[in-house]
KEKE-3310 file (N, C-alpha, C; in steps of 0.2 Angstrom, whole numbers, plus 5000, padded with zeros to 4 digits):
npx = (5050:5046:5054:5048:5037:5039:5045:5034:5025:5033:5032:5019:5018:5027:5019:5007:5012:5018:5006:4999:5007:5004:4990:4988:4990:4980:4968:4969:4968:4955:4947:4950:4945:4932:4928:4924:4932:4932:4931:4944:4953:4951:4953:4962:4972:4970:4957:4941:4928:4916:4904:4901:4903:4900:4903:4916:4921:4912:4915:4929:4928:4920:4920:4931:4945:4958:4969:4966:4954:4938:4932:4934:4942:4937:4937:4951:4951:4944:4952:4964:4958:4957:4970:4976:4970:4971:4985:4989:4983:4989:5003:5004:4999:5009:5020:5019:5018:5032:5040:5035:5041:5055:5058:5054:5054:5065:5072:5082:5095:5089:5096:5103:5093:5086:5095:5097:5083:5084:5093:5086:5077:5084:5087:5086:5070:5073:5085:5083:5073:5073:5077:5068:5056:5059:5058:5045:5039:5043:5037:5024:5016:5016:5011:4997:4984:4986:5001:5004:5000:5008:5022:5019:5017:5030:5039:5034:5036:5049:5050:5039:5041:5052:5046:5036:5045:5052:5043:5037:5049:5050:5042:5040:5048:5043:5030:5029:5036:5027:5016:5021:5023:5010:5007:5006:5009:5017:5008:4996:5000:5003:4991:4983:4989:5000:4993:4981:4988:4993:4984:4987:5000:4996:4987:4996:5004:4995:4990:5003:5006:4995:4995:5007:5005:4993:4996:5006:5016:5024:5026:5013:5011:5021:5019:5005:4997:4988:4974:4972:4977:4981:4973:4983:4991:4981:4978:4990:4990:4978:4981:4993:4989:4992:4983:4969:4960:4967:4960:4960:4952:4945:4957:4963:4952:4952:4964:4962:4952:4960:4969:4960:4956:4967:4968:4956:4958:4968:4961:4951:4957:4968:4970:4972:4984:4992:4992:4997:5011:5015:5014:5024:5035:5036:5037:5049)
npy = (4809:4806:4813:4825:4824:4823:4834:4843:4838:4842:4856:4858:4854:4864:4876:4873:4872:4885:4892:4887:4892:4905:4906:4899:4907:4917:4909:4906:4918:4922:4911:4913:4926:4923:4916:4915:4921:4913:4901:4903:4901:4888:4880:4873:4884:4881:4875:4874:4887:4884:4890:4902:4919:4937:4947:4950:4957:4968:4974:4977:4986:4997:4999:4996:4999:5012:5017:5031:5032:5025:5019:5010:5005:5012:5026:5027:5020:5028:5039:5034:5032:5045:5049:5040:5041:5054:5054:5043:5047:5060:5055:5046:5053:5063:5055:5049:5059:5063:5052:5051:5063:5062:5050:5052:5066:5071:5081:5093:5089:5077:5064:5067:5069:5058:5050:5054:5051:5038:5036:5041:5030:5020:5026:5024:5027:5031:5038:5050:5056:5065:5077:5079:5080:5092:5100:5098:5104:5118:5122:5123:5111:5101:5088:5086:5083:5087:5087:5074:5068:5075:5070:5056:5057:5063:5052:5041:5046:5043:5029:5027:5036:5030:5018:5022:5027:5017:5010:5020:5022:5012:5014:5017:5030:5036:5037:5047:5057:5058:5064:5076:5082:5083:5094:5093:5097:5096:5093:5089:5079:5070:5068:5063:5054:5047:5043:5035:5023:5018:5012:4999:5000:5010:5005:4996:5005:5012:5001:4997:5009:5012:5001:5003:5016:5013:5002:5009:5013:5021:5035:5039:5038:5049:5061:5063:5068:5068:5069:5063:5050:5035:5019:5009:5013:5015:5002:4995:5003:4996:4983:4982:4986:4990:4987:4980:4966:4954:4953:4943:4938:4950:4958:4950:4952:4966:4966:4959:4967:4979:4975:4971:4981:4982:4968:4968:4976:4970:4958:4963:4971:4962:4956:4967:4971:4960:4960:4973:4972:4961:4968:4979:4971:4964:4975:4980)
npz = (4902:4914:4922:4919:4925:4938:4940:4939:4949:4959:4958:4961:4974:4980:4977:4984:4997:5000:4998:5009:5020:5020:5022:5033:5045:5043:5043:5057:5062:5058:5064:5078:5080:5079:5091:5108:5123:5133:5126:5118:5128:5132:5121:5107:5095:5083:5082:5076:5079:5091:5094:5084:5083:5079:5088:5093:5082:5080:5093:5090:5079:5084:5099:5106:5116:5112:5118:5127:5122:5117:5106:5097:5081:5070:5069:5066:5053:5044:5045:5040:5025:5022:5022:5013:5000:4994:4994:4986:4974:4970:4971:4960:4949:4948:4947:4936:4926:4929:4925:4910:4905:4909:4901:4888:4884:4885:4893:4900:4911:4914:4917:4928:4937:4936:4943:4955:4960:4959:4970:4980:4982:4990:5001:5019:5029:5041:5042:5037:5046:5056:5050:5041:5050:5055:5043:5039:5050:5048:5037:5043:5042:5052:5062:5055:5044:5029:5031:5033:5021:5013:5016:5013:4998:4994:4997:4990:4977:4970:4967:4959:4949:4944:4939:4930:4922:4916:4910:4900:4893:4884:4875:4857:4849:4838:4839:4848:4840:4828:4834:4839:4826:4822:4829:4844:4860:4875:4886:4879:4871:4882:4888:4878:4871:4878:4890:4887:4884:4896:4906:4912:4918:4926:4935:4942:4949:4957:4965:4971:4978:4985:4996:5001:5007:5015:5024:5031:5046:5053:5047:5049:5062:5067:5059:5057:5068:5083:5081:5069:5068:5058:5054:5056:5068:5077:5079:5084:5096:5101:5102:5109:5122:5140:5151:5159:5153:5141:5126:5115:5104:5099:5096:5086:5077:5074:5069:5056:5050:5048:5038:5028:5018:5009:5005:4998:4988:4981:4977:4969:4959:4955:4942:4934:4939:4936:4922:4920:4925:4917:4905:4907:4908:4895:4886:4891)
capx = (5043:5045:5057:5044:5030:5042:5046:5027:5023:5038:5030:5013:5019:5030:5013:5003:5015:5017:4999:4997:5011:5001:4983:4986:4990:4974:4964:4970:4966:4948:4944:4951:4941:4925:4927:4924:4938:4932:4934:4950:4957:4951:4954:4968:4971:4968:4951:4935:4924:4911:4898:4904:4900:4903:4904:4922:4921:4908:4919:4935:4926:4915:4920:4938:4950:4964:4972:4960:4947:4935:4927:4936:4946:4934:4940:4958:4949:4942:4959:4968:4955:4959:4977:4978:4966:4976:4993:4989:4981:4994:5009:5003:4999:5015:5026:5018:5021:5039:5041:5034:5046:5062:5059:5052:5054:5073:5073:5089:5096:5086:5099:5105:5086:5085:5100:5094:5077:5086:5096:5080:5073:5088:5088:5082:5068:5075:5091:5082:5066:5074:5077:5060:5052:5061:5056:5038:5037:5045:5032:5018:5011:5018:5004:4992:4982:4991:5009:5007:4999:5014:5026:5018:5018:5037:5042:5031:5038:5054:5049:5033:5044:5056:5042:5034:5051:5054:5037:5036:5055:5050:5037:5043:5050:5041:5024:5030:5037:5020:5011:5023:5022:5003:5006:5005:5013:5019:5002:4992:5003:5002:4983:4979:4993:5002:4988:4976:4993:4994:4980:4989:5004:4993:4984:5001:5006:4990:4990:5008:5007:4990:4998:5012:5002:4989:5000:5012:5015:5030:5025:5006:5012:5025:5017:4997:4995:4983:4967:4973:4980:4978:4971:4988:4994:4977:4978:4995:4987:4974:4984:4998:4988:4994:4979:4964:4960:4970:4955:4963:4947:4945:4963:4962:4947:4955:4969:4959:4949:4965:4972:4955:4956:4972:4966:4950:4961:4971:4956:4947:4962:4973:4970:4976:4990:4996:4992:5003:5017:5017:5015:5030:5040:5036:5039:5056)
capy = (4810:4804:4819:4831:4823:4823:4841:4846:4837:4847:4862:4858:4853:4870:4880:4871:4874:4892:4895:4886:4896:4912:4904:4896:4913:4921:4905:4906:4925:4922:4907:4916:4932:4920:4913:4919:4920:4906:4895:4902:4899:4881:4875:4875:4890:4878:4872:4878:4889:4879:4894:4907:4926:4944:4951:4953:4961:4974:4978:4980:4992:5002:5000:4994:5005:5011:5021:5033:5033:5017:5019:5006:5007:5016:5032:5025:5017:5034:5044:5031:5034:5053:5049:5036:5043:5059:5052:5038:5050:5064:5053:5042:5058:5067:5051:5048:5065:5064:5046:5053:5069:5059:5045:5053:5072:5072:5087:5094:5086:5071:5059:5069:5069:5051:5047:5056:5047:5031:5037:5041:5024:5016:5029:5021:5032:5032:5041:5058:5057:5070:5083:5079:5083:5100:5103:5098:5109:5123:5124:5123:5105:5095:5085:5088:5079:5089:5085:5066:5067:5078:5066:5050:5059:5064:5045:5038:5048:5040:5022:5027:5038:5025:5013:5024:5029:5012:5008:5024:5022:5007:5016:5019:5037:5038:5039:5054:5061:5059:5068:5082:5084:5086:5100:5091:5100:5091:5091:5086:5072:5066:5066:5061:5048:5041:5040:5030:5018:5017:5008:4993:5003:5015:5000:4994:5010:5012:4996:4997:5015:5011:4996:5006:5021:5010:4998:5013:5015:5026:5041:5040:5040:5054:5066:5063:5071:5065:5069:5060:5043:5030:5013:5005:5016:5012:4994:4995:5004:4992:4976:4983:4990:4987:4987:4976:4959:4954:4951:4940:4939:4957:4959:4947:4954:4971:4965:4957:4973:4984:4971:4970:4985:4980:4962:4968:4979:4965:4954:4967:4974:4958:4955:4973:4971:4956:4962:4979:4969:4958:4974:4981:4966:4963:4980:4980)
capz = (4904:4922:4925:4919:4930:4945:4941:4940:4956:4964:4958:4964:4981:4982:4977:4989:5003:5001:5000:5017:5024:5021:5024:5040:5050:5042:5047:5065:5065:5057:5069:5084:5080:5080:5097:5115:5127:5137:5121:5117:5134:5133:5116:5102:5091:5076:5082:5073:5084:5093:5094:5080:5085:5077:5094:5094:5076:5082:5098:5087:5075:5088:5106:5109:5119:5108:5122:5131:5118:5117:5101:5092:5076:5065:5066:5062:5046:5041:5044:5034:5020:5021:5020:5007:4994:4991:4994:4980:4968:4969:4969:4954:4944:4948:4945:4928:4922:4929:4920:4904:4905:4909:4897:4881:4882:4885:4896:4902:4917:4915:4920:4935:4941:4937:4947:4962:4961:4961:4977:4985:4984:4994:5008:5024:5030:5048:5042:5037:5049:5060:5046:5038:5054:5055:5037:5039:5055:5047:5033:5046:5042:5056:5065:5051:5037:5024:5033:5032:5015:5009:5016:5009:4992:4993:4997:4984:4970:4967:4965:4955:4944:4940:4937:4924:4917:4913:4905:4895:4889:4879:4869:4851:4849:4832:4841:4850:4835:4824:4838:4838:4820:4822:4833:4850:4866:4882:4890:4875:4870:4888:4890:4872:4867:4882:4896:4884:4884:4902:4911:4916:4923:4932:4939:4947:4953:4962:4970:4975:4982:4990:4999:5005:5012:5020:5028:5034:5053:5056:5045:5052:5070:5068:5056:5056:5074:5087:5078:5061:5067:5054:5057:5059:5074:5082:5080:5088:5102:5104:5103:5114:5129:5146:5156:5157:5150:5134:5122:5109:5098:5097:5093:5078:5072:5072:5063:5049:5049:5046:5033:5024:5012:5005:5002:4993:4982:4976:4975:4964:4954:4954:4936:4930:4942:4932:4915:4920:4926:4911:4899:4908:4907:4888:4883:4893)
cpx = (5042:5049:5052:5039:5033:5043:5038:5024:5026:5034:5023:5014:5022:5023:5009:5006:5017:5011:4997:5001:5008:4994:4983:4985:4983:4968:4964:4966:4958:4945:4945:4945:4933:4922:4926:4930:4938:4935:4941:4954:4957:4953:4961:4966:4969:4961:4946:4931:4918:4904:4900:4900:4904:4904:4911:4923:4919:4913:4925:4933:4923:4917:4926:4942:4956:4967:4967:4954:4944:4930:4930:4941:4943:4936:4946:4956:4948:4948:4963:4965:4957:4967:4979:4976:4970:4983:4993:4988:4987:5002:5009:5004:5006:5021:5025:5020:5029:5042:5041:5040:5053:5063:5058:5053:5062:5074:5080:5090:5093:5090:5101:5099:5085:5089:5099:5088:5080:5090:5091:5077:5077:5089:5084:5077:5070:5081:5089:5075:5068:5072:5071:5055:5053:5058:5048:5035:5039:5040:5025:5014:5012:5011:4997:4990:4987:4999:5009:5006:5005:5021:5026:5019:5026:5040:5039:5033:5044:5053:5044:5036:5048:5051:5038:5039:5052:5049:5037:5043:5055:5045:5041:5043:5045:5033:5023:5032:5031:5017:5014:5023:5014:5001:5004:5010:5014:5013:4997:4995:5002:4996:4981:4983:4995:4997:4984:4981:4994:4990:4983:4995:5002:4990:4990:5004:5001:4990:4997:5008:5001:4992:5002:5010:4998:4992:5006:5010:5019:5027:5017:5008:5017:5022:5010:4995:4990:4977:4967:4976:4977:4977:4976:4991:4989:4977:4984:4993:4982:4977:4989:4996:4991:4990:4973:4964:4962:4964:4958:4958:4946:4952:4965:4957:4948:4959:4966:4955:4954:4967:4967:4954:4961:4970:4961:4953:4964:4966:4952:4951:4968:4975:4974:4983:4995:4997:4997:5009:5020:5017:5022:5036:5041:5039:5046:5060)
cpy = (4810:4810:4825:4830:4824:4832:4845:4844:4842:4853:4864:4858:4860:4875:4879:4873:4881:4895:4893:4890:4904:4912:4903:4902:4916:4916:4906:4914:4925:4918:4909:4922:4930:4917:4917:4918:4915:4900:4896:4899:4891:4877:4877:4881:4887:4876:4877:4881:4884:4884:4901:4914:4931:4947:4954:4958:4969:4978:4981:4986:4998:5004:4999:5000:5005:5017:5024:5034:5026:5018:5016:5008:5011:5023:5032:5025:5025:5039:5040:5032:5041:5053:5046:5039:5049:5058:5048:5043:5055:5061:5048:5047:5061:5062:5048:5053:5065:5058:5048:5059:5066:5054:5047:5060:5074:5079:5087:5092:5080:5065:5060:5068:5063:5047:5049:5053:5040:5030:5036:5035:5019:5019:5027:5028:5035:5038:5049:5059:5063:5077:5084:5082:5090:5103:5104:5104:5116:5127:5124:5117:5100:5094:5087:5083:5081:5086:5078:5065:5069:5073:5059:5051:5059:5057:5042:5040:5044:5033:5023:5031:5034:5019:5016:5026:5023:5009:5013:5024:5017:5008:5019:5027:5040:5040:5047:5059:5063:5064:5076:5086:5086:5091:5099:5094:5094:5088:5087:5080:5067:5064:5062:5054:5044:5039:5035:5022:5015:5013:5004:4996:5007:5010:4999:4998:5012:5007:4996:5003:5014:5006:4999:5011:5018:5007:5002:5014:5021:5033:5044:5042:5047:5061:5067:5068:5067:5064:5065:5053:5038:5023:5008:5006:5014:5005:4992:4997:4999:4985:4976:4987:4986:4986:4983:4970:4959:4950:4949:4940:4945:4960:4957:4950:4962:4971:4963:4963:4979:4981:4971:4974:4983:4973:4963:4972:4975:4960:4957:4969:4969:4957:4961:4973:4966:4957:4969:4976:4966:4963:4976:4977:4964:4969:4982:4976)
cpz = (4911:4924:4924:4923:4937:4945:4942:4947:4961:4963:4961:4972:4984:4983:4983:4996:5004:5002:5008:5021:5026:5023:5030:5045:5049:5044:5054:5068:5064:5063:5075:5085:5081:5086:5103:5118:5132:5132:5119:5122:5134:5126:5112:5098:5084:5076:5079:5080:5085:5092:5090:5082:5082:5082:5094:5088:5077:5087:5095:5083:5080:5095:5109:5111:5114:5112:5127:5128:5117:5112:5095:5087:5070:5064:5063:5054:5042:5040:5039:5027:5018:5019:5013:5001:4990:4989:4987:4974:4967:4967:4962:4949:4943:4946:4938:4924:4922:4924:4913:4902:4904:4904:4889:4879:4882:4886:4899:4910:4918:4919:4926:4939:4942:4943:4954:4965:4963:4967:4982:4987:4989:5000:5013:5028:5038:5048:5042:5040:5053:5055:5042:5043:5055:5049:5037:5045:5053:5042:5035:5045:5047:5060:5062:5046:5032:5026:5031:5025:5011:5010:5012:5001:4990:4993:4993:4978:4967:4964:4959:4949:4940:4937:4930:4919:4913:4908:4900:4890:4884:4874:4863:4851:4842:4834:4844:4844:4830:4829:4838:4831:4818:4826:4841:4854:4871:4885:4885:4873:4876:4889:4883:4869:4872:4887:4894:4884:4890:4907:4915:4921:4928:4937:4945:4951:4959:4967:4974:4980:4987:4997:5004:5010:5018:5025:5032:5042:5056:5053:5048:5059:5072:5065:5056:5062:5077:5084:5071:5061:5062:5058:5059:5066:5079:5084:5084:5095:5106:5107:5109:5121:5135:5152:5153:5154:5143:5130:5114:5103:5096:5094:5086:5075:5070:5067:5057:5047:5045:5039:5027:5017:5007:5001:4997:4987:4977:4974:4968:4958:4953:4947:4932:4933:4938:4926:4915:4921:4920:4905:4900:4906:4899:4884:4885:4889)
residu = (MET:ASN:GLY:ALA:ARG:ILE:GLY:ARG:VAL:GLY:LEU:TYR:VAL:PHE:ALA:VAL:SER:ALA:ALA:LEU:PHE:PHE:LEU:ILE:PRO:LEU:TYR:VAL:MET:LEU:ALA:THR:SER:LEU:LYS:SER:LEU:VAL:GLU:ILE:ARG:ALA:GLY:SER:ILE:PHE:SER:LEU:PRO:VAL:ALA:PRO:SER:LEU:ARG:ALA:TRP:SER:ASP:ALA:TRP:SER:SER:ALA:CYS:THR:GLY:ILE:ALA:CYS:ASP:GLY:ILE:SER:PRO:GLY:PHE:TRP:ASN:SER:VAL:LYS:ILE:THR:VAL:PRO:SER:VAL:VAL:LEU:SER:VAL:ALA:ILE:GLY:ALA:VAL:ASN:GLY:PHE:ALA:LEU:SER:MET:TRP:ARG:ILE:ARG:GLY:ALA:ARG:LEU:PHE:LEU:GLY:LEU:LEU:MET:ALA:GLY:THR:PHE:ILE:PRO:TYR:GLN:ILE:ILE:LEU:TYR:PRO:LEU:VAL:LYS:LEU:VAL:SER:ALA:ILE:GLY:LEU:PHE:SER:SER:LEU:PRO:GLY:VAL:VAL:PHE:VAL:GLN:VAL:ILE:PHE:GLY:LEU:PRO:ILE:LEU:THR:LEU:LEU:PHE:TYR:GLY:TYR:TYR:GLY:SER:ILE:PRO:MET:ASP:ILE:LEU:SER:ALA:ALA:ARG:ILE:ASP:GLY:GLY:GLY:PHE:TRP:SER:ILE:PHE:ARG:HIS:VAL:ILE:LEU:PRO:MET:SER:PRO:GLY:MET:ILE:ALA:VAL:ALA:VAL:ILE:LEU:GLN:PHE:THR:GLY:VAL:TRP:ASN:ASP:PHE:LEU:PHE:GLY:LEU:ILE:PHE:ALA:GLY:ARG:ASP:HIS:LEU:PRO:MET:THR:VAL:GLN:LEU:ASN:ASN:LEU:VAL:ASN:LYS:SER:TYR:GLY:GLU:MET:GLU:TYR:ASN:VAL:ASN:MET:ALA:ALA:THR:VAL:LEU:THR:ALA:LEU:PRO:THR:LEU:LEU:VAL:TYR:ALA:VAL:SER:GLY:ASN:TYR:PHE:ALA:ARG:GLY:ILE:ALA:ALA:GLY:ALA:MET:LYS:GLY)
# end
């Protein structure tokens, strides 16, 4: 009994320590964003703001300088939305179809294709960056919104296809056989049989891809072009500016604003994410 209690106490201590490890930096960012520059210079980074103000948040959103433009990071937010939404929708849709075809339809060359996908998940982006730039330029999509969406979809497909492949591969083949006997084809079975069984795994795929695309810096910087720079690139330009006074409160507010969409996605759909992961684990 004593050993069980000690183990339980140790588990709680570890959980609280892990929570503090992630929450303390968030607290520092929030507290700093609510302080004035005078208060930041005079006090500790862990002290609460004496006169909280949202001025830094307003400046970060609409008037902070990100290079030569001084309209805040709001343009980057809408650019990130334009990049993320189609990238997530296309990659999840194609990944689900690929996973279904590879796991349950037994197409010719499925094993080879699956092996290539697995290899693609382990190739560092930096290795194929230059050939990818040449390819996107050759098809006329470099420095454009469709170009960066194309790249995000291509790089999201391997992991999403493998995710759906593992999930669909655990579905009994009798279900597919019964649907075929009833006259169902590839698309009708996918739409009417497979998709209704997939909301949990689709939620997992959407969250993973949304997080990856929204937080991406490298592809947005290289392929989006000057008119479509995502929020992460504009945040980097704001924080690393080499002129003027360093406004730590504005920088912290901009950082929280950039991370807020992913935090909201996890907060809203966290239960679906946990259920999808648990369903995939139990089926596997």
